[in-house]
N, C-alpha and C positions, 0 to 999 in steps of 0.2 A: 721299227718292228711292231711297236704297240699301236702306231697310228694305222698302220697296213692292216692290222688284225681289226681294229675297230672299224675301219673303212669297209673291209670284207664282210664283217657281220652286218653292218648297216645296210649294205647293198643287198645282202641275202634277206634281211627283213624287209627291204623295199620290194624284193620280188615276191615275197609272201604276201605283202599288204595290197599290192597292185591287183593280183587275181582276186583277192579277198573282196575288193570292191566290186568286181564284176560277177563274183559267184552268186549274188542276189539277182543279177540280171539274167534271165533264163531264156530270152529270145533274142536272136540276132537277125537283122535285116540289113540290106545295102540299098542306099538310095541311088538315083540316076547319075550322081556324080562320082559313084564309087565309094562314098563314105560309109563306113560300118556304124551301126546303131545298136545299143543294147536296151532292151525294155523287160519289164517284169513278167508281162504275159502276152499272149498272141493278141488280145483285145486292144493293147496299146500300140500295135503296129499300124500305120496308116494303111487304108484300104488298098491303095494302088501297090503297096509292097507286100501284102498278105500271103500272096502265092510264092513268094521268094523267101519268106522268113524261115529260119532254121532254129533248131533247139539242140545246140552242141552240148557234149557230154562234158561238163565242167566239173572239177572237184569241188566239193563243199568244204571250204576252209573255215569259215566262221559258222559256228553252230548257233542255234537260237538261244542258247544260254550264255553265249559270249565268252566262255571259258578260253577259247583259243586266243580271242582278242586280248583279254586280260593277261593271259600268260606272256603274249608277245609284248605287252606294254610293260610288264613287270621286267622282262628281259631287256628291253631298251633302256629302261631306267637303270638297271645294274650297268649295263655297258657305259651309259654316260657317267655314271658315278665312277666307275673303274678308270675310264679314260681321264676324267677331271683329276682322280688322286694320283694317276700315273704322271699327268702332266705337272701337277704341283710337285710331286717328288722330283721330277726330273728337272723342274725349274729351280728348285732350291739347291739341288746337288750342282747344277751348271752355275748358279750365281755364286756359291762358295768357291768353285773352282776358278771362275773369273777373278773373284776378289783375291784369291791366292796369287793368280797370275799377276795382278796389280801390284800386290805387296812384294812380289819377287823382283819385279822390274823397277819399282820406284815410283815416286811421285811424278806426276805430269806425263807418265809414259801412256803410249796408245796401243790399244790391242785390236786387231782386225779380226773378222770372222774366220779368216783362214788361219790365224794364230789359234783361235779356240778350236778349230777343226784339228789342227795338229796335236795340241795338248790335251783336249778333253773329248774329242771325237765328233761325229757327224751329228749325233742326237744333240749335243749341246750347242753345235753351230746352227742347227735348225731352230732350237729353242731361242737362241740370241736373235735370229732373223724374226722369229714370230713376235718376240718381245719388243723388238725394235719397231716392227709394222705397228703393233698395238700402241706403242708410244706416239708414232706419227699420227695414226688415226685419232688418238685422244687430243693432240695438239691442234690437228685440223678441226676437229669437232667443236673444242672449246674456243679456238680462234674465230671460227665462223659465227657462233653464238654471240661471242663477245662484239664482234663487228656489227651484227645485226641489232644488238642491244644498244649500241652506242652511235649508231648512224644519225640520230636525230641531233647530236651535240656538235658544236662548231669547233674549231681548232683551238680558239682562244678560252673555251670552258675548262675548268679545272675539274678533274674527275677524282671522286673519293674512292677509297678501298671498297666501301660498301657498294658503290655505283657499279665498280668493276666485277665485284662478285655477284651482283644481281644480274648484270649483263650477261655473264659467262655461265651462269646457272648452276644447278646442283651437280656435284661430281667434278667440278673444275676448280677446286680450291687450291690444289697444287700448282695447276697452271698460273691461276692469278698470283700466288706467292712468287713463282718463278719470274713472271713477267715484271712485278714490282721490284724484284731484287735487280733484275737486268736494267730496268729503267734507273734505278737509284745509282748503279755503278757505272752507267753510261755505255754499256756494252750492247 
């Protein structure tokens, strides 16, 4: 529901911004290939198209003082902030719900996205999928960085923790910790 509302508002904002970019172009002409071109004045129309140039009545959306543009920017900032807050709230509630499901089912239990949908609803299922996709993307990004950073080493080289961290780069500390624990445990 929240995502749909945010998407609809962003589409609406896009519909306002697109004409706004063209509102400063006041003359339209069509070339021999049928492509439309917009220019500021008739003097910018190539000579061979000047007889076919038109001045359509376009609404002025952005005023010279930029008030409409600033208002739109503020509205988009508010929408982004609201969406981020809604997502954070949803994620926290869903995590708490999933934790409760694990506690109820016991250690080693598995919970599927369908279990989450049944017990916590479709919003938490979607949040679970989003978070899973973010996690997979994180692992792929850190793994690719690490692979690039270590490709100069031979198989017999010993790799220190510092070398792993440098190869993976910033933001991949948890990935390196997970990798090291898996290597130690032999999994």
